[in-house]
C-alpha positions as a Python dict, from the first residue, in 0.01 Angstrom:
ca = {
    (1, 'M'): (0, 0, 0),
    (2, 'D'): (107, -322, -167),
    (3, 'D'): (275, -287, -509),
    (4, 'R'): (112, -609, -630),
    (5, 'R'): (-223, -450, -718),
    (6, 'F'): (-409, -624, -998),
    (7, 'I'): (-672, -362, -1078),
    (8, 'D'): (-675, 13, -1024),
    (9, 'Y'): (-1006, 201, -1030),
    (10, 'F'): (-1050, 568, -1105),
    (11, 'V'): (-1335, 811, -1165),
    (12, 'V'): (-1366, 1055, -1453),
    (13, 'T'): (-1593, 1346, -1375),
    (14, 'G'): (-1741, 1600, -1612),
    (15, 'L'): (-1767, 1953, -1482),
    (16, 'A'): (-2008, 2212, -1612),
    (17, 'R'): (-1863, 2510, -1793),
    (18, 'P'): (-1816, 2806, -1555),
    (19, 'S'): (-2080, 2998, -1751),
    (20, 'E'): (-2333, 2721, -1675),
    (21, 'W'): (-2295, 2687, -1300),
    (22, 'Q'): (-2491, 2914, -1075),
    (23, 'T'): (-2271, 3140, -867),
    (24, 'S'): (-2558, 3300, -677),
    (25, 'Q'): (-2575, 3200, -311),
    (26, 'S'): (-2951, 3256, -303),
    (27, 'H'): (-3156, 2960, -417),
    (28, 'V'): (-3507, 2826, -376),
    (29, 'S'): (-3586, 2697, -28),
    (30, 'G'): (-3555, 2317, -13),
    (31, 'Q'): (-3323, 2301, -312),
    (32, 'R'): (-2990, 2139, -224),
    (33, 'D'): (-2652, 2264, -333),
    (34, 'P'): (-2495, 2069, -620),
    (35, 'V'): (-2239, 1793, -566),
    (36, 'V'): (-1896, 1947, -625),
    (37, 'D'): (-1655, 1676, -508),
    (38, 'I'): (-1647, 1296, -473),
    (39, 'V'): (-1399, 1078, -285),
    (40, 'V'): (-1374, 703, -223),
    (41, 'I'): (-1275, 591, 127),
    (42, 'N'): (-1137, 257, 244),
    (43, 'R'): (-1313, 168, 571),
    (44, 'T'): (-1096, -145, 609),
    (45, 'L'): (-798, 86, 666),
    (46, 'G'): (-999, 296, 912),
    (47, 'E'): (-1062, 590, 679),
    (48, 'T'): (-1361, 811, 759),
    (49, 'S'): (-1553, 1071, 562),
    (50, 'P'): (-1357, 1395, 524),
    (51, 'P'): (-1505, 1697, 710),
    (52, 'G'): (-1806, 1833, 521),
    (53, 'Y'): (-1859, 1513, 318),
    (54, 'S'): (-2153, 1272, 337),
    (55, 'C'): (-2091, 899, 300),
    (56, 'I'): (-2329, 680, 99),
    (57, 'E'): (-2360, 378, 328),
    (58, 'F'): (-2678, 216, 193),
    (59, 'T'): (-2851, 190, -145),
    (60, 'Q'): (-3210, 301, -194),
    (61, 'T'): (-3320, -59, -133),
    (62, 'G'): (-3135, -77, 199),
    (63, 'L'): (-2840, -288, 86),
    (64, 'S'): (-2482, -200, 174),
    (65, 'A'): (-2332, 58, -63),
    (66, 'N'): (-1986, -99, -18),
    (67, 'L'): (-1834, -90, -367),
    (68, 'N'): (-1676, -432, -305),
    (69, 'H'): (-1984, -589, -145),
    (70, 'G'): (-1987, -961, -218),
    (71, 'S'): (-1618, -984, -302),
    (72, 'L'): (-1409, -1220, -94),
    (73, 'R'): (-1142, -1056, 123),
    (74, 'A'): (-1185, -721, -52),
    (75, 'P'): (-1159, -390, 136),
    (76, 'E'): (-1476, -200, 225),
    (77, 'M'): (-1488, 97, -14),
    (78, 'F'): (-1755, 369, 7),
    (79, 'I'): (-1832, 682, -196),
    (80, 'C'): (-1846, 1016, -12),
    (81, 'Y'): (-1965, 1341, -165),
    (82, 'H'): (-1951, 1711, -83),
    (83, 'R'): (-2220, 1964, -175),
    (84, 'G'): (-2150, 2334, -214),
    (85, 'R'): (-2118, 2633, -440),
    (86, 'D'): (-1744, 2688, -403),
    (87, 'K'): (-1660, 2485, -718),
    (88, 'P'): (-1836, 2399, -1045),
    (89, 'P'): (-2090, 2116, -999),
    (90, 'I'): (-2013, 1765, -1120),
    (91, 'V'): (-2249, 1693, -1407),
    (92, 'D'): (-2122, 1357, -1536),
    (93, 'I'): (-1949, 1057, -1377),
    (94, 'R'): (-1792, 762, -1554),
    (95, 'F'): (-1630, 475, -1364),
    (96, 'E'): (-1345, 302, -1540),
    (97, 'C'): (-1118, 14, -1457),
    (98, 'C'): (-761, -53, -1560),
    (99, 'V'): (-581, -385, -1531),
    (100, 'L'): (-226, -327, -1411),
}
């Protein structure tokens, strides 16, 4: 990766306290497991979703979910998530930006 980056993005996630997340494997039929991990992939570099992760490719209105959509010459970045009960669920997400 180039050392001349101008902006570096990162995600801060809030995790539920262990006493708050449900450790039981049995749950109501139709209820999905909570989101326990989030990654951002760079499709321009040929990255794909890690095994067991789902990639958000489109918004609810059908537009591209590329985080850099509309930016000139910017890499295609997508959010992927993993559902499960092996970790505490993510209960809060805050996107922040730092100028380097």
